[in-house]
Structures are given as C-alpha cells and as structure tokens.
C-alpha positions as CSV (number, residue, x, y, z in Angstrom):
1,M,-22.8,-14.9,5.6
2,I,-21.4,-14.7,9.1
3,L,-18.3,-16.6,8.1
4,K,-17.8,-14.2,5.1
5,R,-18.1,-11.2,7.4
6,F,-15.7,-12.7,9.8
7,L,-13.1,-13.4,7.1
8,L,-13.5,-9.8,5.8
9,I,-12.9,-8.5,9.3
10,V,-9.8,-10.7,9.7
11,L,-8.5,-9.6,6.3
12,F,-9.1,-5.9,7.1
13,I,-7.3,-6.2,10.4
14,A,-4.4,-8.1,8.9
15,Q,-3.9,-5.6,6.0
16,S,-4.5,-2.4,7.9
17,L,-1.8,-3.1,10.4
18,V,1.3,-1.0,9.8
19,I,4.1,-3.2,8.4
20,I,7.0,-3.4,10.9
21,A,10.5,-4.7,10.2
22,Q,12.6,-6.7,12.6
23,E,14.5,-4.6,15.1
24,H,18.1,-3.4,14.7
25,P,20.3,-3.1,17.8
26,I,20.0,0.7,17.8
27,V,16.5,1.0,16.3
28,D,13.4,0.2,18.3
29,F,11.0,0.2,15.3
30,F,11.1,0.6,11.6
31,N,7.7,0.7,9.7
32,G,6.1,1.9,6.5
33,K,2.6,2.7,5.3
34,I,0.9,4.1,2.2
35,F,0.5,7.9,2.4
36,N,-0.9,10.0,-0.4
37,D,0.2,7.6,-3.1
38,Q,3.7,7.4,-1.6
39,I,5.3,5.2,1.1
40,L,6.1,6.9,4.4
41,L,8.9,5.2,6.3
42,S,9.5,6.0,10.0
43,W,11.8,4.7,12.7
44,N,13.3,5.6,16.1
45,I,16.9,5.4,17.1
46,I,17.1,4.3,20.7
47,G,18.4,6.9,23.2
48,G,22.1,6.7,23.9
49,N,22.9,5.5,20.4
50,N,24.1,7.3,17.3
51,C,25.4,6.9,13.8
52,N,27.0,9.0,11.1
53,G,24.3,9.5,8.5
54,I,21.4,7.4,7.4
55,T,21.0,6.0,3.9
56,I,17.6,4.7,2.7
57,Y,17.7,1.8,0.1
58,H,14.8,0.4,-2.0
59,S,14.3,-2.9,-3.9
60,T,11.5,-4.7,-5.6
61,N,13.0,-8.2,-5.2
62,D,14.8,-8.0,-1.8
63,A,18.1,-8.5,-3.6
64,D,19.0,-5.6,-5.8
65,Y,18.8,-2.4,-3.6
66,V,19.3,1.2,-4.8
67,E,19.7,4.3,-2.7
68,V,16.6,6.5,-2.7
69,G,17.5,9.0,0.0
70,S,19.8,10.0,2.8
71,I,19.8,11.9,6.0
72,P,23.3,13.3,6.5
73,G,25.1,14.1,9.8
74,V,25.1,12.6,13.2
75,C,21.8,10.7,14.0
76,G,20.5,9.7,17.4
77,A,20.5,11.5,20.8
78,I,22.3,11.1,24.1
79,V,19.2,10.4,26.3
80,D,15.9,10.2,24.4
81,A,14.9,8.2,21.4
82,E,15.2,10.2,18.2
83,P,12.4,9.8,15.6
84,Y,13.1,9.9,11.8
85,S,11.0,9.6,8.7
86,F,11.4,9.5,4.9
87,L,8.7,9.8,2.2
88,H,9.4,7.6,-0.9
89,S,7.7,9.4,-3.7
90,D,8.2,6.7,-6.4
91,P,7.5,3.2,-5.1
92,A,6.7,0.4,-7.5
93,P,2.9,0.0,-7.9
94,N,0.9,-3.1,-7.2
95,T,3.8,-5.1,-5.7
96,L,6.0,-5.5,-2.7
97,N,8.5,-2.7,-2.1
98,Y,11.5,-3.5,0.2
99,Y,13.4,-1.0,2.3
100,K,16.6,-1.1,4.3
101,L,18.4,1.6,6.3
102,K,22.1,1.8,6.5
103,L,23.0,3.5,9.9
104,G,26.5,4.7,9.2
105,S,29.0,2.2,10.5
106,Q,26.3,0.4,12.5
107,G,25.2,-1.6,9.5
108,Y,21.9,-2.3,7.9
109,T,18.4,-2.9,9.3
110,T,16.5,-6.0,8.4
111,A,14.4,-5.5,5.2
112,L,11.0,-4.0,5.6
113,S,8.3,-4.9,3.0
114,V,5.3,-2.8,2.1
115,T,2.8,-3.7,-0.6
116,F,1.9,-0.5,-2.5
117,Y,-1.2,0.2,-4.6
118,K,-1.2,3.4,-6.6
119,T,-4.7,4.9,-6.8
120,G,-3.9,8.4,-8.2
121,N,-6.7,10.9,-8.3
122,K,-9.2,8.2,-9.1
123,G,-9.2,6.8,-5.5
124,F,-9.0,3.2,-6.7
125,T,-7.0,0.8,-8.8
126,F,-7.7,-2.7,-10.2
127,F,-5.7,-5.3,-12.0
128,P,-5.4,-7.3,-14.2
129,N,-7.0,-5.3,-17.0
130,P,-8.0,-6.9,-19.3
131,S,-9.5,-9.5,-17.1
132,K,-10.9,-13.0,-17.6
133,E,-12.1,-14.4,-14.3
134,Y,-11.5,-11.8,-11.6
135,I,-9.9,-8.4,-10.7
136,N,-8.0,-7.3,-7.6
137,L,-9.4,-4.0,-6.5
138,Y,-7.9,-1.5,-4.0
139,V,-9.7,1.6,-2.8
140,S,-7.7,4.3,-1.0
141,E,-8.4,4.9,2.7
142,E,-9.8,8.4,2.1
143,N,-13.1,6.8,1.1
144,Q,-15.3,6.3,4.1
145,D,-18.1,4.1,2.7
146,P,-16.8,2.8,-0.7
147,R,-18.9,0.8,-3.2
148,V,-18.0,-0.3,-6.7
149,E,-20.5,-0.7,-9.5
150,V,-19.9,-2.2,-13.0
151,F,-21.9,-1.1,-16.0
152,D,-22.0,-2.5,-19.6
153,S,-21.6,-0.3,-22.7
154,S,-25.4,0.3,-22.8
155,G,-25.4,1.7,-19.2
156,K,-27.0,-1.4,-17.6
157,K,-25.7,-2.1,-14.1
158,M,-24.1,-5.5,-14.0
159,M,-22.9,-5.7,-10.4
160,S,-22.6,-3.7,-7.2
161,Q,-20.4,-4.5,-4.3
162,N,-19.5,-2.8,-1.0
163,V,-15.7,-2.9,-0.3
164,I,-13.4,-2.0,2.5
165,A,-11.0,0.9,2.0
166,G,-7.3,0.1,2.4
167,V,-7.9,-3.6,1.7
168,L,-7.2,-5.5,-1.5
169,V,-10.4,-7.2,-2.6
170,K,-10.9,-9.9,-5.2
171,I,-14.0,-9.4,-7.4
172,D,-15.2,-12.2,-9.7
173,T,-15.8,-11.1,-13.3
174,F,-16.2,-14.5,-14.9
175,K,-19.9,-14.0,-15.3
176,L,-19.4,-11.0,-17.5
177,T,-19.4,-11.6,-21.3
178,K,-16.6,-10.3,-23.4
179,G,-16.6,-6.6,-23.9
180,V,-15.8,-3.2,-22.4
181,Y,-17.3,-2.2,-19.0
182,I,-17.2,0.8,-16.8
183,I,-16.2,0.4,-13.1
184,R,-17.5,3.3,-11.0
185,L,-16.4,4.1,-7.4
186,L,-18.9,5.6,-5.0
187,D,-18.3,6.9,-1.5
188,G,-21.7,6.7,0.1
189,N,-24.0,8.1,-2.7
190,E,-21.4,10.3,-4.2
191,V,-19.6,9.2,-7.4
192,V,-15.8,9.5,-6.9
193,S,-14.5,8.3,-10.2
194,S,-14.7,5.7,-12.9
195,N,-12.5,3.6,-15.1
196,Q,-12.7,1.2,-18.0
197,L,-12.5,-2.6,-17.7
198,V,-11.9,-4.9,-20.6
199,Q,-13.3,-8.4,-20.1
200,L,-11.8,-11.1,-22.3
C-alpha cells in the first residue's frame, strides 16, 4: 500500500510539472499547459534581443508542422525580458501535441511536446471505449476530490476508485462482464457527470 501511494505521488509530480522545451538563444523558457480544454503556450524573449514577428507551428508527429497563429511586429525589448503567450484552441485530443516558434530571422525553437486530454463539460475523459482489459482515465484539474464509480445496467455499483485530478490513471476493467456500464465522476459527494462505457 505504501509503495502504491509512493508511485502515485511520483506519477502526480511528474505529470503535473509544466512541460518545458529546450532553450533557444533568445528565449529563456518556452512551456505549455492544459487550460480550459485548450493548450496555453508561454515564453519569454531575453532582454536585449528582438525578432520580426513570431509564428506558432503545431504538429501531431513532430514532423509535419502547420501554422496555427502569429504575433506580428517587432518582438522583444531593449532591457527587460518580454513575455508572450498563445492559446491553441484546437489541439489534438488524447495524444502528444508538438509546438515550435519561428522567431523571425532568428530561426526556430526546439519542439515542445504537450499531452492533451479533452474533458469538455463532463470534467473527465476515458479511452479506449469500447474496452476489454482497462481504460485510461483523465479528470480535469478543476475537481478537488475526484472519485469515479462504475455501475452496471441494473444500477449496481461495480467499482469505486479515488483518482488524482490532472493525472492519467489506468483503471482495470477486465473483471467486468460484457455489457454497457455507466461511469460516474464525483467531486467529494457531488456528482459532476457521467458517461457510458462499453465492455467487450
């Protein structure tokens, strides 16, 4: 039990850290995080450096990049570091999203990767669905004390498990017989939402 809690804590710390890309000569950080079912990118241009426009590129395979936004005009400042941000409203769900910045003639930043889980207004997502042996479940960070419960078609509770918001959790479903189940998300004692799971 102690080892399980320790591993959950390590997993929580590892996945809740903001993802940071390798530095560019004129950028002192470039990071991304999930924010309201979008990805918020932020970066600083080191004081005393500038470029002519910033273009934001996105990819799902770290090879084929497309432009998703731009910040025109001169960037950077003479003395102080200059902060910038961009909100990507349409990242690919349940997978890695890669980002690069083109800083005018100064070239590209190193690729930044952010794993994105789209929860929508339900507050959670899970996959695969249908499932055979397990599901990957992700609960949005707005939930303070999340727990998931699984019910069969007659309303009988089949399992209940506390989870950590903002961390992808693997839940075994191999003990469930074939059929349709309801997964319910609770925050404390309050029911947040529910969704249907098909077990093969």
